C-alpha positions in Angstrom: 32.6 70.2 113.2 34.7 73.1 114.4 35.5 75.8 111.9 38.3 78.3 112.8 37.8 81.7 111.2 40.7 84.2 111.0 39.7 87.7 110.1 42.7 89.8 108.9 42.4 93.6 108.9 45.0 94.9 106.4 44.7 98.5 107.4 47.6 100.3 109.3 45.1 102.7 110.9 43.1 102.5 114.1 40.1 102.9 113.9 39.6 101.8 110.3 36.8 101.3 107.9 38.3 97.9 107.0 38.1 96.8 110.7 34.4 97.9 110.7 33.5 95.8 107.7 35.5 92.9 109.1 33.5 93.1 112.3 30.3 92.7 110.2 31.7 89.7 108.4 32.9 88.0 111.6 29.6 88.7 113.5 27.7 86.9 110.7 30.2 84.1 110.5 29.7 83.4 114.2 26.0 82.9 113.7 26.4 79.9 111.3 27.3 77.4 113.9 28.1 77.1 117.6 31.3 75.4 116.5 32.7 78.5 114.8 35.8 79.8 116.5 36.6 83.5 115.6 39.9 85.2 115.7 40.9 88.7 114.6 44.3 90.0 113.6 45.1 93.6 112.7 48.2 94.6 110.8 48.1 98.0 112.5 51.4 98.6 114.5 52.9 95.4 113.2 56.2 95.0 111.2 56.3 93.0 108.0 59.6 93.2 106.0 59.5 92.5 102.3 60.7 89.1 100.9 64.4 89.2 100.2 64.2 86.4 97.6 67.2 84.8 99.3 65.7 81.3 99.5 67.2 80.8 102.9 63.7 79.4 103.8 64.7 76.4 101.6 67.7 75.7 103.9 65.6 76.3 107.0 62.7 74.0 106.1 60.3 76.8 105.4 61.3 79.2 108.2 61.9 82.8 107.1 65.3 84.3 108.1 63.7 87.6 109.0 62.0 87.8 112.4 59.1 90.2 112.7 55.3 90.0 112.8 55.3 87.5 110.0 55.7 84.4 112.1 52.9 85.3 114.4 50.4 85.8 111.6 51.7 82.8 109.6 50.9 80.5 112.5 47.4 81.9 112.9 46.9 81.6 109.1 47.9 78.0 109.1 45.5 77.0 111.8 42.5 78.6 110.2 39.9 77.0 108.0 38.5 80.3 106.8 40.5 83.5 106.1 38.6 86.7 105.6 40.7 89.6 104.4 39.4 93.2 104.9 41.7 95.8 103.4 41.8 99.4 102.3 42.8 100.2 98.7 46.3 101.7 98.4 47.4 102.6 94.9 44.8 100.3 93.3 45.7 97.3 95.4 46.3 96.1 99.0 48.6 97.9 101.4 52.3 96.9 101.3 52.3 95.3 104.7 49.8 92.7 103.6 51.5 92.1 100.3 54.8 91.5 102.2 53.1 88.9 104.3 51.6 87.1 101.3 54.9 87.1 99.4 56.8 85.6 102.3 53.9 83.2 103.1 54.0 81.7 99.6 57.7 81.3 99.5 58.2 79.8 103.0 55.4 77.3 102.6 56.9 76.2 99.3 59.8 74.8 101.4 57.9 73.7 104.5 57.3 70.1 105.3 54.1 70.2 103.2 56.1 71.1 100.2 55.2 73.4 97.3 52.5 71.1 95.9 50.4 70.8 99.0 47.0 72.5 98.8 46.1 74.6 101.9 42.4 73.9 101.2 41.1 76.9 103.1 38.1 79.0 102.2 39.1 82.7 101.6 36.9 85.7 101.3 37.9 89.3 100.4 36.6 92.7 101.4 38.1 95.9 100.0 37.1 99.6 100.5 38.5 102.9 99.6 37.8 106.6 99.8 36.7 106.9 96.2 34.1 104.9 94.3 36.3 103.5 91.5 39.7 103.4 93.1 40.8 99.7 92.8 38.4 97.8 95.0 37.6 95.1 92.4 41.3 94.9 91.4 42.3 94.4 95.0 39.7 91.7 95.5 41.0 90.0 92.4 44.5 90.0 93.8 43.3 88.3 96.9 41.3 85.8 94.8 44.5 85.0 92.9 46.3 84.6 96.2 43.7 82.1 97.3 44.1 80.0 94.1 47.9 80.0 94.3 47.6 78.7 97.9 45.4 75.9 96.8 42.4 77.3 98.5 38.8 78.2 97.5 37.8 81.8 97.0 34.2 82.4 98.1 32.2 85.5 97.5 29.1 86.7 99.2 25.6 87.0 97.6 24.4 88.9 94.6 23.7 91.5 93.9 26.0 93.1 96.4 29.0 90.8 96.2 30.1 89.3 92.9 33.6 88.3 93.8 33.9 89.9 97.2 32.7 92.9 99.1 33.6 96.4 97.8 32.9 99.7 99.5 33.8 103.4 99.5 33.5 106.2 102.0 32.0 108.9 99.8 35.3 110.8 99.8 35.5 110.9 103.6 39.0 110.2 104.9 38.2 109.3 108.5 38.7 105.8 109.8 35.2 105.6 111.1 33.4 107.1 108.1 31.4 103.9 107.2 30.4 103.4 110.8 29.1 107.0 111.1 27.3 106.8 107.8 25.6 103.5 108.8 24.5 104.9 112.2 23.1 108.0 110.5 21.5 105.9 107.7 22.3 108.7 105.2 24.5 106.8 102.8 23.1 103.8 100.8 26.5 102.6 99.6 27.6 102.0 103.2 24.6 99.7 103.7 25.6 97.8 100.5 29.1 97.3 101.8 27.9 96.1 105.1 25.4 93.6 103.6 28.1 92.3 101.3 30.5 91.8 104.1 28.0 90.0 106.2 27.2 87.6 103.4 30.9 86.8 102.9 31.2 85.9 106.6 28.2 83.6 106.3 29.1 81.9 103.0 32.8 81.3 103.8 31.9 79.4 106.9 29.2 77.4 105.2 31.6 76.4 102.4 34.3 75.5 105.0 31.8 73.2 106.8 31.0 71.4 103.6 34.7 71.1 102.8 35.6 69.7 106.1 32.6 67.3 106.3 33.4 66.1 102.8 37.1 65.6 103.8 35.9 63.4 106.7 33.8 61.3 104.3 36.5 61.0 101.7 39.5 60.9 104.0 40.9 57.6 102.6 40.9 59.1 99.1 42.7 62.2 100.3 45.3 60.3 102.2 46.2 58.4 99.1 47.3 61.7 97.6 50.2 61.9 100.0 51.1 65.4 101.1 48.7 67.1 98.6 45.8 67.5 101.1 47.8 67.1 104.3 47.0 70.7 105.5 43.3 70.0 105.3 43.6 66.5 107.0 45.7 68.0 109.8 42.8 70.4 110.5 40.2 67.8 110.8 
């Protein structure tokens, strides 16, 4: 059973600590099965305008009137069975580029052929890191968990004790985009190891849950088909 994993790096920087933690998650995800297909998408250098609230997407069958990087990422998002977000903390939450994408994704899919009631039935994991130890990592992860629920998907965390609802990390007040990588290579910062371990467990567990979800959908396909469009996104990915 093929599982498509899309790792989304929400940092506008290259290199970035978010990209480094995402690499750890995807590496572990790929070990779960030979059928895992990995894809990575970085928001760095991309353009995401904010949602205008114009509801033109209703007239255009779910297509956004604004043309930028949104359509490219949306198409990859729709194809994936697993979404792993890895983001830096900006002002206690995710960067604006990613929030713009999520806002437009929710509104346009409301008026797509699936309709607003369809459940995307994806498995979603969240990784968040910042410069400071208490700077919004858990709040950011909670925002992404809420996003998963609104999209009719399943938020999956890693393993305790490192990952209660997602993976959180901090760079010990270092601002460089490769701080966690350097700390890990030197072995001089325990918290970097915790963030890496948590990210790896998210990669593994999200794929395992996706395999169970898709295998269950195969077994219960007739039941799901009776629900009309409700589970069509999942059935289309089988």
